[in-house]
C-alpha positions in Angstrom: 4.9 -5.9 6.0 5.0 -2.5 4.3 1.8 -0.5 4.8 1.0 2.8 3.1 -1.4 4.7 5.2 -2.1 8.4 6.0 0.6 9.6 3.6 3.4 7.4 5.1 4.8 4.0 4.4 5.9 2.0 7.4 6.6 -1.6 8.3 3.8 -3.2 10.4 3.1 -6.6 11.8 -0.3 -7.4 10.4 -2.9 -9.5 12.2 -3.0 -12.7 10.2 -3.2 -13.9 6.6 -6.4 -12.1 5.7 -4.8 -8.7 6.6 -1.6 -9.5 4.9 -3.4 -10.7 1.7 -5.5 -7.5 1.5 -2.3 -5.5 1.9 -0.5 -7.5 -0.7 -3.3 -7.0 -3.2 -3.2 -3.3 -2.4 0.5 -3.0 -2.9 0.2 -4.7 -6.2 -2.5 -2.2 -7.2 -0.3 0.7 -6.1 2.5 -0.6 -8.3 0.2 -1.0 -11.3 -1.2 2.5 -10.7 2.2 4.1 -10.5 3.2 2.3 -13.8 0.0 3.1 -15.6 -1.5 6.2 -14.1 -4.9 4.5 -14.0 -6.4 5.6 -10.7 -9.3 3.1 -11.2 -6.8 0.4 -10.0 -7.1 1.9 -6.5 -10.9 2.2 -6.4 -11.3 -1.2 -4.8 -9.3 -0.2 -1.8 -11.0 3.2 -1.0 -12.3 3.1 2.6 -10.4 -0.2 3.4 -7.8 -0.6 6.1 -5.5 -3.3 7.5 -5.2 -4.1 11.2 -1.9 -4.7 12.9 -1.2 -7.2 15.7 -1.8 -4.5 18.3 -5.3 -4.0 16.9 -4.7 -0.6 15.3 -6.4 0.0 12.0 -4.4 1.6 9.1 -6.5 3.1 6.3 -5.0 2.2 3.0 -3.8 5.4 1.1 -5.7 5.7 -2.1 -5.0 9.4 -2.9 -3.2 9.4 -6.3 -1.2 12.6 -5.5 0.0 11.2 -2.2 1.1 8.0 -3.9 2.9 9.9 -6.6 4.6 12.0 -4.0 5.8 8.9 -2.1 6.9 7.3 -5.3 8.9 10.4 -6.3 10.5 10.8 -2.9 13.3 8.5 -4.0 13.1 6.3 -0.9 13.3 2.6 -0.9 9.5 2.4 -0.3 8.5 1.7 -3.8 11.6 -0.5 -4.4 10.2 -2.6 -1.6 6.8 -2.7 -3.3 8.2 -3.8 -6.6 10.2 -6.5 -4.9 7.2 -7.8 -2.9 4.9 -8.1 -5.8 7.3 -9.5 -8.4 9.1 -12.2 -6.2 
């Protein structure tokens, strides 16, 4: 699953449904934030992280400037987000 953490977006195998659900809600909030510029949409994810199957924690990126930068980078990252939350 796509995880945005520490200024990067990478695919990770998350440790179970709870972790995947949290990450899915986060990705939906990131999409809504990018579309609306409402940083309050990210507030529920500040200080939260998701755990991968190797037990590593990945803090969810909530810095608006970092997310804008990633969105503007022209990569497929945000196309993947849009596809994940609209399918």
